PyMOL CGO cylinders between C-alpha atoms (Angstrom):
from pymol import cmd
from pymol.cgo import CYLINDER

trace = [
    CYLINDER, 136.23, -205.48, 1.49, 134.50, -208.27, -0.33, 0.3, 1, 1, 1, 1, 1, 1,
    CYLINDER, 134.50, -208.27, -0.33, 131.87, -208.50, 2.39, 0.3, 1, 1, 1, 1, 1, 1,
    CYLINDER, 131.87, -208.50, 2.39, 131.10, -204.78, 2.32, 0.3, 1, 1, 1, 1, 1, 1,
    CYLINDER, 131.10, -204.78, 2.32, 128.14, -203.52, 0.33, 0.3, 1, 1, 1, 1, 1, 1,
    CYLINDER, 128.14, -203.52, 0.33, 129.55, -200.59, -1.63, 0.3, 1, 1, 1, 1, 1, 1,
    CYLINDER, 129.55, -200.59, -1.63, 127.90, -199.37, -4.80, 0.3, 1, 1, 1, 1, 1, 1,
    CYLINDER, 127.90, -199.37, -4.80, 129.76, -197.68, -7.60, 0.3, 1, 1, 1, 1, 1, 1,
    CYLINDER, 129.76, -197.68, -7.60, 129.65, -193.94, -8.20, 0.3, 1, 1, 1, 1, 1, 1,
    CYLINDER, 129.65, -193.94, -8.20, 126.37, -192.76, -9.73, 0.3, 1, 1, 1, 1, 1, 1,
    CYLINDER, 126.37, -192.76, -9.73, 127.98, -189.69, -11.35, 0.3, 1, 1, 1, 1, 1, 1,
    CYLINDER, 127.98, -189.69, -11.35, 125.02, -187.73, -10.03, 0.3, 1, 1, 1, 1, 1, 1,
    CYLINDER, 125.02, -187.73, -10.03, 127.28, -184.84, -8.90, 0.3, 1, 1, 1, 1, 1, 1,
    CYLINDER, 127.28, -184.84, -8.90, 125.38, -184.50, -5.61, 0.3, 1, 1, 1, 1, 1, 1,
    CYLINDER, 125.38, -184.50, -5.61, 128.71, -184.54, -3.80, 0.3, 1, 1, 1, 1, 1, 1,
    CYLINDER, 128.71, -184.54, -3.80, 129.97, -181.53, -5.75, 0.3, 1, 1, 1, 1, 1, 1,
    CYLINDER, 129.97, -181.53, -5.75, 126.72, -179.59, -5.68, 0.3, 1, 1, 1, 1, 1, 1,
    CYLINDER, 126.72, -179.59, -5.68, 124.38, -180.02, -2.72, 0.3, 1, 1, 1, 1, 1, 1,
    CYLINDER, 124.38, -180.02, -2.72, 126.46, -182.56, -0.78, 0.3, 1, 1, 1, 1, 1, 1,
    CYLINDER, 126.46, -182.56, -0.78, 129.52, -180.43, 0.03, 0.3, 1, 1, 1, 1, 1, 1,
    CYLINDER, 129.52, -180.43, 0.03, 131.81, -183.40, -0.63, 0.3, 1, 1, 1, 1, 1, 1,
    CYLINDER, 131.81, -183.40, -0.63, 129.47, -186.05, 0.80, 0.3, 1, 1, 1, 1, 1, 1,
    CYLINDER, 129.47, -186.05, 0.80, 128.10, -188.83, -1.38, 0.3, 1, 1, 1, 1, 1, 1,
    CYLINDER, 128.10, -188.83, -1.38, 124.33, -189.20, -1.60, 0.3, 1, 1, 1, 1, 1, 1,
    CYLINDER, 124.33, -189.20, -1.60, 124.63, -192.97, -1.26, 0.3, 1, 1, 1, 1, 1, 1,
    CYLINDER, 124.63, -192.97, -1.26, 124.57, -194.30, 2.29, 0.3, 1, 1, 1, 1, 1, 1,
    CYLINDER, 124.57, -194.30, 2.29, 126.12, -197.75, 2.29, 0.3, 1, 1, 1, 1, 1, 1,
    CYLINDER, 126.12, -197.75, 2.29, 129.20, -199.40, 3.81, 0.3, 1, 1, 1, 1, 1, 1,
    CYLINDER, 129.20, -199.40, 3.81, 131.42, -196.79, 2.16, 0.3, 1, 1, 1, 1, 1, 1,
    CYLINDER, 131.42, -196.79, 2.16, 130.49, -194.55, 5.10, 0.3, 1, 1, 1, 1, 1, 1,
    CYLINDER, 130.49, -194.55, 5.10, 132.79, -196.73, 7.24, 0.3, 1, 1, 1, 1, 1, 1,
    CYLINDER, 132.79, -196.73, 7.24, 135.70, -196.23, 4.83, 0.3, 1, 1, 1, 1, 1, 1,
    CYLINDER, 135.70, -196.23, 4.83, 135.58, -192.47, 4.31, 0.3, 1, 1, 1, 1, 1, 1,
    CYLINDER, 135.58, -192.47, 4.31, 137.01, -191.66, 7.78, 0.3, 1, 1, 1, 1, 1, 1,
    CYLINDER, 137.01, -191.66, 7.78, 139.67, -194.36, 7.41, 0.3, 1, 1, 1, 1, 1, 1,
    CYLINDER, 139.67, -194.36, 7.41, 140.68, -193.07, 3.99, 0.3, 1, 1, 1, 1, 1, 1,
    CYLINDER, 140.68, -193.07, 3.99, 140.82, -189.52, 5.34, 0.3, 1, 1, 1, 1, 1, 1,
    CYLINDER, 140.82, -189.52, 5.34, 143.51, -190.57, 7.84, 0.3, 1, 1, 1, 1, 1, 1,
    CYLINDER, 143.51, -190.57, 7.84, 145.39, -193.21, 5.82, 0.3, 1, 1, 1, 1, 1, 1,
    CYLINDER, 145.39, -193.21, 5.82, 148.97, -192.40, 4.82, 0.3, 1, 1, 1, 1, 1, 1,
    CYLINDER, 148.97, -192.40, 4.82, 149.57, -195.75, 3.13, 0.3, 1, 1, 1, 1, 1, 1,
    CYLINDER, 149.57, -195.75, 3.13, 147.14, -197.73, 1.00, 0.3, 1, 1, 1, 1, 1, 1,
    CYLINDER, 147.14, -197.73, 1.00, 147.73, -201.31, -0.12, 0.3, 1, 1, 1, 1, 1, 1,
    CYLINDER, 147.73, -201.31, -0.12, 145.28, -202.64, -2.66, 0.3, 1, 1, 1, 1, 1, 1,
    CYLINDER, 145.28, -202.64, -2.66, 145.01, -206.43, -2.76, 0.3, 1, 1, 1, 1, 1, 1,
    CYLINDER, 145.01, -206.43, -2.76, 142.83, -207.86, -5.48, 0.3, 1, 1, 1, 1, 1, 1,
    CYLINDER, 142.83, -207.86, -5.48, 142.11, -210.99, -7.42, 0.3, 1, 1, 1, 1, 1, 1,
    CYLINDER, 142.11, -210.99, -7.42, 142.21, -210.36, -11.14, 0.3, 1, 1, 1, 1, 1, 1,
    CYLINDER, 142.21, -210.36, -11.14, 139.23, -212.03, -12.74, 0.3, 1, 1, 1, 1, 1, 1,
    CYLINDER, 139.23, -212.03, -12.74, 139.21, -210.34, -16.11, 0.3, 1, 1, 1, 1, 1, 1,
    CYLINDER, 139.21, -210.34, -16.11, 142.22, -208.11, -16.74, 0.3, 1, 1, 1, 1, 1, 1,
    CYLINDER, 142.22, -208.11, -16.74, 141.41, -205.23, -14.38, 0.3, 1, 1, 1, 1, 1, 1,
    CYLINDER, 141.41, -205.23, -14.38, 140.87, -204.51, -10.71, 0.3, 1, 1, 1, 1, 1, 1,
    CYLINDER, 140.87, -204.51, -10.71, 137.87, -206.41, -9.38, 0.3, 1, 1, 1, 1, 1, 1,
    CYLINDER, 137.87, -206.41, -9.38, 134.54, -204.70, -8.67, 0.3, 1, 1, 1, 1, 1, 1,
    CYLINDER, 134.54, -204.70, -8.67, 135.08, -204.88, -4.90, 0.3, 1, 1, 1, 1, 1, 1,
    CYLINDER, 135.08, -204.88, -4.90, 138.13, -202.61, -5.29, 0.3, 1, 1, 1, 1, 1, 1,
    CYLINDER, 138.13, -202.61, -5.29, 136.70, -200.49, -8.11, 0.3, 1, 1, 1, 1, 1, 1,
    CYLINDER, 136.70, -200.49, -8.11, 133.62, -199.32, -6.20, 0.3, 1, 1, 1, 1, 1, 1,
    CYLINDER, 133.62, -199.32, -6.20, 135.42, -197.68, -3.24, 0.3, 1, 1, 1, 1, 1, 1,
    CYLINDER, 135.42, -197.68, -3.24, 138.03, -196.15, -5.53, 0.3, 1, 1, 1, 1, 1, 1,
    CYLINDER, 138.03, -196.15, -5.53, 135.31, -194.63, -7.68, 0.3, 1, 1, 1, 1, 1, 1,
    CYLINDER, 135.31, -194.63, -7.68, 133.43, -193.42, -4.63, 0.3, 1, 1, 1, 1, 1, 1,
    CYLINDER, 133.43, -193.42, -4.63, 136.47, -191.37, -3.57, 0.3, 1, 1, 1, 1, 1, 1,
    CYLINDER, 136.47, -191.37, -3.57, 135.37, -189.06, -6.40, 0.3, 1, 1, 1, 1, 1, 1,
    CYLINDER, 135.37, -189.06, -6.40, 133.34, -187.09, -3.87, 0.3, 1, 1, 1, 1, 1, 1,
    CYLINDER, 133.34, -187.09, -3.87, 136.52, -186.00, -2.06, 0.3, 1, 1, 1, 1, 1, 1,
    CYLINDER, 136.52, -186.00, -2.06, 138.72, -186.11, -5.19, 0.3, 1, 1, 1, 1, 1, 1,
    CYLINDER, 138.72, -186.11, -5.19, 141.59, -187.95, -3.48, 0.3, 1, 1, 1, 1, 1, 1,
    CYLINDER, 141.59, -187.95, -3.48, 142.49, -189.23, -0.02, 0.3, 1, 1, 1, 1, 1, 1,
    CYLINDER, 142.49, -189.23, -0.02, 144.15, -186.25, 1.62, 0.3, 1, 1, 1, 1, 1, 1,
    CYLINDER, 144.15, -186.25, 1.62, 147.01, -188.01, 3.44, 0.3, 1, 1, 1, 1, 1, 1,
    CYLINDER, 147.01, -188.01, 3.44, 147.83, -191.04, 1.28, 0.3, 1, 1, 1, 1, 1, 1,
    CYLINDER, 147.83, -191.04, 1.28, 151.49, -190.71, 0.32, 0.3, 1, 1, 1, 1, 1, 1,
    CYLINDER, 151.49, -190.71, 0.32, 152.37, -194.29, -0.63, 0.3, 1, 1, 1, 1, 1, 1,
    CYLINDER, 152.37, -194.29, -0.63, 150.52, -197.13, -2.32, 0.3, 1, 1, 1, 1, 1, 1,
    CYLINDER, 150.52, -197.13, -2.32, 151.19, -200.74, -3.23, 0.3, 1, 1, 1, 1, 1, 1,
    CYLINDER, 151.19, -200.74, -3.23, 149.30, -203.33, -5.26, 0.3, 1, 1, 1, 1, 1, 1,
    CYLINDER, 149.30, -203.33, -5.26, 149.07, -207.08, -4.69, 0.3, 1, 1, 1, 1, 1, 1,
    CYLINDER, 149.07, -207.08, -4.69, 147.33, -209.13, -7.39, 0.3, 1, 1, 1, 1, 1, 1,
    CYLINDER, 147.33, -209.13, -7.39, 146.59, -212.78, -7.99, 0.3, 1, 1, 1, 1, 1, 1,
    CYLINDER, 146.59, -212.78, -7.99, 144.97, -214.73, -10.79, 0.3, 1, 1, 1, 1, 1, 1,
    CYLINDER, 144.97, -214.73, -10.79, 144.56, -218.22, -12.13, 0.3, 1, 1, 1, 1, 1, 1,
    CYLINDER, 144.56, -218.22, -12.13, 146.06, -217.06, -15.43, 0.3, 1, 1, 1, 1, 1, 1,
    CYLINDER, 146.06, -217.06, -15.43, 149.46, -215.60, -16.30, 0.3, 1, 1, 1, 1, 1, 1,
    CYLINDER, 149.46, -215.60, -16.30, 149.81, -212.34, -18.17, 0.3, 1, 1, 1, 1, 1, 1,
    CYLINDER, 149.81, -212.34, -18.17, 146.48, -210.79, -17.18, 0.3, 1, 1, 1, 1, 1, 1,
    CYLINDER, 146.48, -210.79, -17.18, 147.75, -207.94, -15.00, 0.3, 1, 1, 1, 1, 1, 1,
    CYLINDER, 147.75, -207.94, -15.00, 148.50, -205.11, -17.45, 0.3, 1, 1, 1, 1, 1, 1,
    CYLINDER, 148.50, -205.11, -17.45, 145.05, -203.47, -17.28, 0.3, 1, 1, 1, 1, 1, 1,
    CYLINDER, 145.05, -203.47, -17.28, 145.02, -203.45, -13.48, 0.3, 1, 1, 1, 1, 1, 1,
    CYLINDER, 145.02, -203.45, -13.48, 148.62, -202.28, -13.35, 0.3, 1, 1, 1, 1, 1, 1,
    CYLINDER, 148.62, -202.28, -13.35, 147.90, -199.36, -15.68, 0.3, 1, 1, 1, 1, 1, 1,
    CYLINDER, 147.90, -199.36, -15.68, 144.85, -198.37, -13.66, 0.3, 1, 1, 1, 1, 1, 1,
    CYLINDER, 144.85, -198.37, -13.66, 146.81, -198.57, -10.42, 0.3, 1, 1, 1, 1, 1, 1,
    CYLINDER, 146.81, -198.57, -10.42, 149.56, -196.32, -11.83, 0.3, 1, 1, 1, 1, 1, 1,
    CYLINDER, 149.56, -196.32, -11.83, 146.93, -193.83, -12.96, 0.3, 1, 1, 1, 1, 1, 1,
    CYLINDER, 146.93, -193.83, -12.96, 145.41, -193.81, -9.47, 0.3, 1, 1, 1, 1, 1, 1,
    CYLINDER, 145.41, -193.81, -9.47, 148.83, -193.26, -7.89, 0.3, 1, 1, 1, 1, 1, 1,
    CYLINDER, 148.83, -193.26, -7.89, 149.50, -190.38, -10.25, 0.3, 1, 1, 1, 1, 1, 1,
    CYLINDER, 149.50, -190.38, -10.25, 146.10, -188.76, -9.76, 0.3, 1, 1, 1, 1, 1, 1,
    CYLINDER, 146.10, -188.76, -9.76, 146.25, -189.10, -5.98, 0.3, 1, 1, 1, 1, 1, 1,
    CYLINDER, 146.25, -189.10, -5.98, 149.92, -187.94, -5.92, 0.3, 1, 1, 1, 1, 1, 1,
    CYLINDER, 149.92, -187.94, -5.92, 150.92, -191.13, -4.12, 0.3, 1, 1, 1, 1, 1, 1,
    CYLINDER, 150.92, -191.13, -4.12, 154.26, -192.87, -4.51, 0.3, 1, 1, 1, 1, 1, 1,
    CYLINDER, 154.26, -192.87, -4.51, 154.10, -196.35, -6.05, 0.3, 1, 1, 1, 1, 1, 1,
    CYLINDER, 154.10, -196.35, -6.05, 155.82, -198.57, -3.49, 0.3, 1, 1, 1, 1, 1, 1,
    CYLINDER, 155.82, -198.57, -3.49, 155.57, -201.66, -5.63, 0.3, 1, 1, 1, 1, 1, 1,
    CYLINDER, 155.57, -201.66, -5.63, 153.45, -204.31, -7.29, 0.3, 1, 1, 1, 1, 1, 1,
    CYLINDER, 153.45, -204.31, -7.29, 153.44, -208.03, -6.67, 0.3, 1, 1, 1, 1, 1, 1,
    CYLINDER, 153.44, -208.03, -6.67, 151.65, -210.46, -8.97, 0.3, 1, 1, 1, 1, 1, 1,
    CYLINDER, 151.65, -210.46, -8.97, 151.19, -214.13, -8.20, 0.3, 1, 1, 1, 1, 1, 1,
    CYLINDER, 151.19, -214.13, -8.20, 149.39, -216.83, -10.09, 0.3, 1, 1, 1, 1, 1, 1,
    CYLINDER, 149.39, -216.83, -10.09, 147.42, -219.18, -7.87, 0.3, 1, 1, 1, 1, 1, 1,
    CYLINDER, 147.42, -219.18, -7.87, 150.35, -221.61, -7.57, 0.3, 1, 1, 1, 1, 1, 1,
    CYLINDER, 150.35, -221.61, -7.57, 152.75, -218.79, -6.63, 0.3, 1, 1, 1, 1, 1, 1,
    CYLINDER, 152.75, -218.79, -6.63, 150.74, -217.21, -3.83, 0.3, 1, 1, 1, 1, 1, 1,
    CYLINDER, 150.74, -217.21, -3.83, 152.35, -218.92, -0.86, 0.3, 1, 1, 1, 1, 1, 1,
    CYLINDER, 152.35, -218.92, -0.86, 155.87, -219.35, -2.17, 0.3, 1, 1, 1, 1, 1, 1,
    CYLINDER, 155.87, -219.35, -2.17, 158.88, -217.97, -0.36, 0.3, 1, 1, 1, 1, 1, 1,
    CYLINDER, 158.88, -217.97, -0.36, 159.68, -215.85, -3.44, 0.3, 1, 1, 1, 1, 1, 1,
    CYLINDER, 159.68, -215.85, -3.44, 156.27, -214.15, -3.37, 0.3, 1, 1, 1, 1, 1, 1,
    CYLINDER, 156.27, -214.15, -3.37, 156.45, -213.64, 0.39, 0.3, 1, 1, 1, 1, 1, 1,
    CYLINDER, 156.45, -213.64, 0.39, 159.88, -212.04, -0.04, 0.3, 1, 1, 1, 1, 1, 1,
    CYLINDER, 159.88, -212.04, -0.04, 158.55, -209.66, -2.72, 0.3, 1, 1, 1, 1, 1, 1,
    CYLINDER, 158.55, -209.66, -2.72, 155.71, -208.61, -0.43, 0.3, 1, 1, 1, 1, 1, 1,
    CYLINDER, 155.71, -208.61, -0.43, 158.10, -208.14, 2.49, 0.3, 1, 1, 1, 1, 1, 1,
    CYLINDER, 158.10, -208.14, 2.49, 160.27, -205.87, 0.34, 0.3, 1, 1, 1, 1, 1, 1,
    CYLINDER, 160.27, -205.87, 0.34, 157.24, -203.69, -0.37, 0.3, 1, 1, 1, 1, 1, 1,
    CYLINDER, 157.24, -203.69, -0.37, 156.26, -203.64, 3.30, 0.3, 1, 1, 1, 1, 1, 1,
    CYLINDER, 156.26, -203.64, 3.30, 159.77, -202.53, 4.23, 0.3, 1, 1, 1, 1, 1, 1,
    CYLINDER, 159.77, -202.53, 4.23, 159.46, -199.62, 1.75, 0.3, 1, 1, 1, 1, 1, 1,
    CYLINDER, 159.46, -199.62, 1.75, 156.19, -198.41, 3.20, 0.3, 1, 1, 1, 1, 1, 1,
]
cmd.load_cgo(trace, "trace")
């Protein structure tokens, strides 16, 4: 995702007026719309730079506005990492709101500071989530 060029939603309402559910912006999000239309499970993995989901995750989430919600997503999970402890509450709250709005089951959240990323404990937490998907 970080290499994709995806702009945030313009709130222009083209998608709900003239666009019939299609966004006016033509960028790399065009590659993701068909994938999101078929996805049953969505795992968001994001570094937390400043208390919330990073811009690379925010932009595609916001761009789903044109279709309201991915039609088939039934389960979601969130993996987050940061250099600092205790900075996950904003991202966690946003993730829960997304799950609720999209009517997707929260399959779990794993947080890991930089020194915890490759530990057996973190890998086990992720594996537990994978098993529940």
